[in-house]
C-alpha positions in Angstrom: -44.2 78.1 55.9 -46.4 79.7 58.5 -47.8 76.3 59.7 -46.0 73.1 60.3 -49.3 71.5 61.0 -50.4 70.2 57.5 -51.0 66.2 57.2 -50.5 64.3 54.1 -53.5 63.5 51.7 -55.0 59.8 51.8 -54.1 59.7 48.1 -50.4 59.4 48.7 -50.8 56.5 50.9 -53.0 54.8 48.5 -50.8 55.2 45.9 -47.4 53.9 47.7 -49.3 50.7 48.7 -47.6 50.5 52.0 -48.1 49.8 55.6 -46.0 51.4 58.1 -44.6 50.5 61.3 -44.4 54.0 62.4 -45.0 57.4 61.9 -42.4 59.1 63.2 -43.6 62.9 63.6 -47.5 62.6 63.9 -50.1 64.3 65.9 -53.2 63.0 67.5 -55.5 64.8 65.3 -57.9 62.8 64.2 -57.5 64.0 60.2 -54.2 62.1 59.9 -54.8 58.8 57.9 -51.2 57.5 57.7 -51.3 53.3 58.0 -49.3 52.9 60.9 -49.3 50.7 63.6 -47.5 53.1 66.0 -47.3 57.0 66.1 -44.9 60.0 67.7 -46.2 63.0 68.6 -44.7 66.0 69.6 -44.7 64.5 73.1 -42.9 61.8 72.3 -40.1 63.6 70.4 -39.5 61.3 67.3 -35.7 62.7 67.0 -35.0 61.4 70.2 -37.2 58.2 70.3 -36.1 54.9 68.7 -37.5 54.3 65.2 -38.1 50.6 64.1 -39.3 48.9 60.8 -40.7 50.9 58.0 -41.2 54.5 59.0 -43.4 57.4 57.3 -41.5 60.8 57.9 -43.8 64.1 57.1 -41.5 66.3 59.1 -42.0 69.9 60.0 -41.1 71.7 56.8 -39.7 74.4 58.7 -36.5 72.1 59.7 -36.1 69.4 57.8 -32.3 68.6 58.6 -32.3 66.7 62.0 -35.4 64.8 60.5 -33.7 63.7 57.3 -30.3 62.8 59.0 -32.2 60.2 61.5 -34.1 58.9 58.3 -30.6 58.2 56.4 -29.4 56.5 59.6 -32.5 54.0 59.9 -32.6 53.0 56.7 -36.1 51.6 56.1 -39.2 53.8 55.3 -40.7 56.8 53.3 -39.9 60.5 53.7 -42.2 63.6 52.6 -39.8 66.7 51.9 -39.9 69.8 50.2 -37.6 70.4 46.9 -34.8 72.2 48.4 -31.8 71.2 46.1 -29.6 74.2 47.7 -29.7 73.0 51.3 -27.0 70.4 52.7 -29.7 67.9 54.0 -31.2 67.6 50.5 -27.8 67.0 48.7 -26.9 64.6 51.6 -30.1 62.5 50.6 -29.2 62.8 46.9 -25.8 61.5 47.5 -27.1 58.8 49.4 -28.7 55.2 48.2 -32.2 56.6 48.9 -34.6 56.9 45.7 -36.5 59.9 45.1 -39.8 61.1 42.7 -41.5 64.1 42.8 -44.9 64.6 43.5 -47.4 67.0 41.4 -46.9 70.7 42.1 -49.5 72.3 44.2 -50.4 69.2 46.1 -53.5 69.8 48.6 -52.4 68.8 52.1 -55.0 68.3 54.9 -54.9 71.2 57.8 -56.2 70.6 61.7 -59.3 71.5 60.5 -59.7 68.4 58.0 -59.8 71.0 54.8 -57.8 70.7 52.0 -54.9 73.5 51.8 -52.7 73.3 48.6 -48.9 74.1 49.3 -47.5 76.4 46.5 -43.7 74.7 46.3 -43.0 70.9 45.4 -42.6 67.9 47.6 -40.5 64.6 46.8 -40.8 61.1 48.6 -37.5 59.6 49.2 -37.3 56.0 50.1 -34.8 54.0 52.0 -35.5 49.7 51.5 -36.0 48.0 48.7 -40.2 47.2 48.9 -40.1 51.2 49.8 -37.8 52.1 46.7 -40.4 50.0 44.4 -43.5 52.0 46.0 -42.3 55.0 44.5 -43.1 53.8 41.0 -46.4 54.5 41.2 -45.7 58.5 41.2 -43.5 58.3 37.8 -39.6 58.1 37.3 -37.8 57.2 40.2 -33.7 58.3 40.6 
């Protein structure tokens, strides 16, 4: 992806019905609608900063591995990640206790100007923690 600065659309959070303690990979852009009490921006470096409570993670799709690994270690939250069954990090998630569901193809994400931009590849939602896994049911089948 040429631009990693795409923000999760509000309908995903409305469907999940969860409030997060921390958005681990955010920006200060006003178009971000993550229902979280705190957010880490690039300046905070969410990979080096401590994670607490229920986290939301929509990392740069160009380099999801370190984020997926920290998400697994943290063990409480929801992560939005590209469908990438051939990658090692995806297989690590698949082999873990994390639950997963697919999000409809061609989902529109919000760019830095607040406009919807369709992405042409599949995305998945991963969850760790009982309430977070239950929330995935709003999207259909959960594995």
